[in-house]
C-alpha positions in Angstrom: 111.2 109.4 129.6 109.2 106.3 130.3 110.2 104.3 127.2 112.4 101.2 127.7 115.4 101.4 125.3 117.6 98.7 124.0 121.4 99.2 124.3 121.6 100.3 120.7 118.6 102.6 121.0 120.3 104.2 124.0 123.5 104.7 122.1 121.6 106.4 119.3 119.7 108.5 121.7 122.9 109.7 123.3 124.6 110.5 120.0 127.0 107.6 119.6 125.7 106.9 116.1 125.9 110.5 114.9 123.7 113.6 115.0 121.1 112.4 112.6 120.5 109.1 114.4 120.4 111.1 117.7 117.7 113.5 116.4 115.7 110.6 114.9 115.8 108.6 118.0 114.8 111.5 120.2 111.8 112.2 118.1 110.7 108.5 118.2 111.1 108.4 122.0 109.1 111.5 122.4 106.3 110.1 120.1 106.4 106.9 122.1 105.7 108.9 125.2 102.8 110.7 123.5 101.1 107.5 122.3 101.7 105.7 125.6 104.1 103.1 124.2 106.6 101.7 126.8 109.0 100.3 124.3 110.2 100.5 120.7 110.0 97.7 118.1 111.7 96.8 114.8 110.4 97.6 111.4 111.9 96.1 108.2 110.8 98.6 105.6 109.7 102.3 105.3 107.9 104.6 102.9 108.7 108.3 103.3 106.0 110.9 102.7 108.0 113.8 104.0 109.7 114.2 100.7 106.9 116.5 99.6 107.9 120.2 99.8 105.1 121.1 102.1 107.1 124.1 103.6 110.7 125.3 103.9 110.9 123.2 107.1 110.5 120.0 104.9 113.8 120.9 103.1 115.6 122.1 106.2 114.8 119.0 108.2 115.9 116.6 105.4 119.1 118.5 104.7 119.9 118.6 108.4 119.5 114.8 108.6 121.6 114.2 105.5 124.4 116.6 106.7 124.4 114.9 110.1 125.2 111.5 108.6 121.7 110.3 108.3 121.4 107.0 106.4 118.4 104.7 106.3 118.9 101.4 108.0 116.1 99.5 106.3 114.8 99.5 102.6 113.0 102.8 102.2 111.0 104.0 99.3 109.9 107.6 98.6 106.5 109.1 98.1 105.8 111.6 95.3 108.2 114.5 94.9 106.9 118.1 94.2 107.7 118.0 90.5 108.1 115.8 87.4 111.9 115.3 87.6 112.2 114.9 83.8 109.7 117.3 82.5 109.3 120.1 85.0 110.6 122.8 82.7 108.1 121.9 80.0 105.4 122.0 82.6 106.3 125.6 83.5 107.4 124.9 87.1 109.3 128.0 88.4 113.0 127.5 88.7 113.2 128.6 92.3 110.6 126.0 93.3 112.2 123.3 91.2 115.6 124.1 92.7 114.3 123.5 96.2 112.4 120.4 95.2 115.6 118.9 93.6 117.6 119.7 96.7 114.9 117.8 98.7 115.1 114.8 96.4 118.9 114.8 96.7 118.7 114.9 100.5 116.6 111.7 100.6 118.6 109.8 98.0 121.8 110.8 99.8 120.3 109.1 102.8 119.9 105.9 100.8 116.2 106.1 100.0 115.1 104.2 96.8 113.8 107.0 94.4 110.4 105.5 93.6 108.6 108.8 93.9 105.1 107.4 94.0 102.1 107.5 96.3 101.2 103.9 95.3 104.3 102.0 96.5 102.3 98.8 96.8 102.1 98.6 93.0 105.8 98.6 92.4 109.2 98.0 94.1 109.4 96.4 97.6 105.7 95.6 98.0 105.4 94.4 101.7 104.2 90.9 102.6 101.5 89.7 105.0 102.4 90.3 108.6 105.5 92.4 107.8 106.1 95.3 110.3 106.7 98.5 108.3 106.7 102.3 108.8 104.7 103.9 105.9 103.6 107.4 105.3 100.9 108.5 102.8 97.3 107.8 103.8 96.2 105.7 100.8 99.4 103.6 101.0 98.9 103.0 104.7 95.3 101.8 104.3 96.2 99.6 101.3 99.2 98.0 103.1 97.2 97.3 106.2 94.0 96.2 104.6 94.8 94.5 101.3 98.3 93.2 101.9 98.0 92.5 105.6 101.2 94.3 106.5 101.3 96.3 109.7 101.9 100.0 110.0 100.5 103.1 111.7 99.9 106.3 109.8 103.4 107.8 109.9 103.4 111.5 109.0 106.2 114.0 108.5 108.8 113.4 109.9 108.3 110.2 111.8 108.6 108.2 108.6 112.3 109.2 107.9 113.1 108.9 111.6 111.8 105.3 111.5 113.8 104.6 108.3 117.0 105.8 109.9 116.6 103.9 113.2 114.6 100.9 112.0 112.5 101.4 115.1 109.0 102.7 115.9 106.8 102.9 119.1 105.3 99.5 119.8 101.7 100.6 119.6 98.6 101.0 117.4 98.2 98.8 114.3 101.5 97.1 114.8 99.8 95.0 117.5 97.3 92.3 116.5 94.8 93.2 119.3 94.5 96.7 117.9 93.6 95.4 114.4 90.2 93.8 115.2 87.1 95.2 113.6 85.0 97.6 115.4 82.0 98.4 113.2 80.2 96.0 110.8 79.1 97.5 107.6 76.6 95.2 105.9 75.9 95.8 102.2 72.2 95.2 101.5 70.4 94.9 98.2 73.5 96.1 96.2 73.0 94.9 92.6 75.9 92.8 91.3 76.2 95.2 88.3 76.8 98.1 90.6 79.7 96.3 92.3 81.3 95.8 88.9 81.5 99.5 88.3 84.7 101.3 89.6 82.7 104.2 91.0 81.0 101.8 93.5 84.3 101.5 95.4 84.8 105.2 95.6 81.2 105.7 96.8 81.7 103.0 99.5 85.0 104.5 100.6 83.4 108.0 100.8 80.5 106.8 102.8 82.6 104.5 105.0 85.2 107.2 105.8 82.7 109.8 106.8 80.9 107.2 108.9 83.6 105.5 110.8 86.3 108.2 110.9 89.4 106.5 112.5 87.7 103.2 113.6 88.1 99.9 111.9 85.2 98.9 109.7 84.4 95.4 108.6 82.5 95.1 105.2 80.2 92.2 104.7 79.0 91.5 101.2 81.8 93.0 99.1 82.5 91.1 95.9 85.4 88.7 96.0 86.2 89.8 92.4 87.2 93.3 93.4 90.4 94.3 91.6 93.5 95.7 93.2 92.7 99.1 91.7 89.2 99.0 93.0 90.4 98.3 96.5 93.0 101.1 96.0 90.2 103.5 95.2 88.1 102.3 98.2 90.9 102.8 100.6 92.0 106.1 99.2 88.5 107.5 99.5 88.0 106.2 103.0 91.4 107.6 104.2 90.5 111.0 102.7 86.9 111.4 103.9 87.7 109.8 107.2 91.0 108.7 108.8 90.7 105.0 108.0 94.0 103.2 108.2 92.6 99.6 108.1 89.5 98.0 106.9 88.5 94.4 106.6 86.3 92.9 103.9 84.9 89.4 104.6 86.3 86.9 102.1 88.4 89.6 100.4 91.1 90.9 102.7 93.6 88.6 104.3 92.6 89.1 108.0 88.9 88.6 107.4 88.2 85.1 106.0 85.2 85.1 108.4 83.4 87.5 110.6 84.9 85.8 113.7 88.4 86.4 112.3 87.8 90.0 111.4 86.4 90.7 114.9 88.9 88.4 116.6 86.1 86.3 118.1 84.5 89.5 119.5 81.4 91.3 118.3 80.8 94.6 116.5 80.2 97.8 118.5 77.6 98.8 115.8 76.0 97.1 112.8 75.1 99.5 110.0 73.3 98.5 106.8 74.5 100.2 103.6 72.0 100.4 100.8 72.2 101.8 97.3 70.5 105.0 98.4 73.3 105.6 100.8 75.9 105.3 98.0 73.8 107.4 95.7 73.9 110.2 98.3 77.7 109.9 98.3 77.7 110.1 94.5 75.7 113.3 94.7 77.9 114.7 97.4 81.2 114.2 95.5 80.5 116.8 92.7 80.3 120.6 93.1 80.3 121.3 89.3 77.1 120.9 87.4 76.3 118.8 84.3 77.1 120.8 81.2 79.5 123.2 82.9 82.6 124.2 81.0 85.5 121.8 81.8 89.2 122.9 82.1 91.1 119.9 83.1 90.5 116.1 83.6 92.8 114.8 86.4 93.5 111.0 86.6 95.9 109.1 88.8 95.2 110.0 92.4 96.6 107.7 93.7 99.1 107.1 90.9 97.8 105.3 87.8 98.7 101.6 87.5 99.4 99.9 84.2 96.0 98.2 84.4 94.4 101.6 84.6 96.3 102.8 81.5 94.7 99.8 79.7 91.3 100.9 80.8 92.0 104.5 79.7 93.0 103.3 76.3 89.8 101.3 75.9 87.7 104.3 77.0 89.5 106.4 74.3 88.9 103.7 71.7 85.2 103.9 72.4 85.4 107.4 70.9 87.3 106.8 67.6 89.0 109.7 66.0 88.5 112.0 68.9 90.9 114.1 71.0 90.8 116.2 74.2 91.4 119.4 72.3 88.7 121.1 74.3 90.1 120.4 77.7 93.4 119.3 79.2 93.7 115.6 80.2 96.4 114.9 82.8 97.4 111.4 84.1 99.7 111.1 87.1 101.8 108.0 87.5 105.0 106.4 88.7 108.2 105.7 86.8 107.5 101.9 87.1 104.0 102.1 85.6 105.3 104.4 82.8 108.1 102.0 82.0 105.5 99.3 81.3 103.4 101.8 79.3 106.3 102.6 77.1 106.9 98.9 76.4 103.3 98.4 75.4 101.3 99.6 72.3 99.2 102.0 74.4 101.4 105.1 74.7 100.9 106.2 71.0 97.1 105.9 71.4 97.1 108.0 74.5 99.4 110.6 73.0 97.3 110.9 69.9 94.2 111.6 72.1 96.2 114.3 73.8 96.8 112.7 77.2 99.6 114.3 79.3 101.5 111.8 81.4 103.1 113.4 84.4 105.6 111.4 86.5 106.7 111.4 90.1 104.4 114.1 91.5 100.9 115.2 92.5 98.8 118.2 91.4 98.3 119.2 95.1 102.1 119.6 95.7 103.4 120.7 92.3 102.3 123.8 90.3 101.2 121.8 87.2 97.5 123.0 87.2 97.1 126.5 85.9 95.9 129.1 88.4 93.1 130.2 86.2 91.6 126.6 86.2 88.0 126.7 87.4 86.5 123.2 86.8 88.3 119.9 87.0 86.9 116.4 86.5 88.2 113.2 88.0 87.4 109.5 88.7 89.3 109.7 92.0 87.5 110.1 95.3 90.7 111.4 96.9 91.1 114.1 94.2 87.4 115.1 94.5 87.8 115.5 98.2 91.0 117.7 98.1 90.7 119.6 94.8 88.3 122.3 96.0 90.4 123.3 98.9 93.9 122.8 97.4 93.3 124.0 93.9 90.4 126.4 94.5 88.3 124.7 91.8 84.8 123.2 91.3 85.0 119.4 90.8 83.0 116.9 88.9 83.2 113.2 89.7 82.6 110.5 87.1 83.8 107.2 85.9 86.6 106.9 83.4 84.3 106.9 80.5 82.6 110.1 81.8 86.0 111.7 82.1 86.9 110.9 78.5 83.6 112.0 77.0 83.8 115.2 79.0 87.4 115.9 77.8 86.2 115.5 74.2 83.2 117.8 74.6 84.9 120.3 76.9 81.9 120.2 79.3 81.0 118.0 82.2 79.2 114.9 81.0 78.2 112.2 83.5 76.5 108.9 82.8 74.4 108.4 85.9 72.2 105.5 84.8 73.6 103.1 87.4 73.0 105.6 90.2 69.6 106.8 88.9 68.3 103.3 89.3 69.3 103.3 93.0 
């Protein structure tokens, strides 16, 4: 072992704080060795992605920690769980699967985690502040926390996230350190019409293109609109983290560590400068869909990452543009968190969505919970992340479109895409 440990770290490593803390610390020390860190550092918040029932080992590990006296030492939120905790029976989730998922949820709440059950923790409870050292799992949450909020975290996967939450410590390495957060590649937006940047799909296309291009390097975007909304930046980061492994991006004049080019590159220079033109984004648009225009549609999936209350407002407006209609010809599913749903219930929007036929599903994700029927062949989404994962995880063809496209398609029961913005590119 080449990692310098504090007195308390050493005591945890040797088992003086119980079996769970010993196991957690041993994993952190091993990972520090792997990434070349010579010491550990404090984190003050965690978000646990390992509460998804990815395999039997997910349940076994969590229950072992809980039984060994594992308790989180810092405020810790939870990512989505493998089922809608309130409605899983109505959704037809098998009882055996639900039983294991409920045991998993209990193990994490027994350890003191806050049961947020959302992949978009930055839109609810315990949103981290600028410069805060945190240990977050879930790729879209990591890129949003680092980029949009300016908090500092590496991409913590299973089961590093809960180990960090129990010990309050992580290897001192990676994006926790300022020197490692400087931009590497300059992406210059050229000849992008302002109207295009106003459309939500632009941010998905940019994230798609950027992720494939830079992979795990840190891009700096020049020319992004300062009016980009939180949800548009969410979509950009989620797509970039899916199509690549982006954990941090800077956008000049938009994100908090990039007021200027010099600040984004920490007074250095870009390794490469790449111009992004409308034709590049149009190619990304064409790449996202595997289902053809007019193809029979089974399900519209929205909320990947989880829908915000602002997105519910947009959805209601898209439905109101088609008065008297419903999604009787295809299922429309919206995934969201309990906090966004609580706001939805207190508004006048829920009745409108219910009348249209929208199914609101809480706490979970279609890739980890059996809520999409096995016979489903074609899905449509406005999410770059969903479009990336759906063919492999669900075995379906996917059509990508904006929210208006998704609603028109749900009404007609076939894929309808309004491509006028991209046809002009």
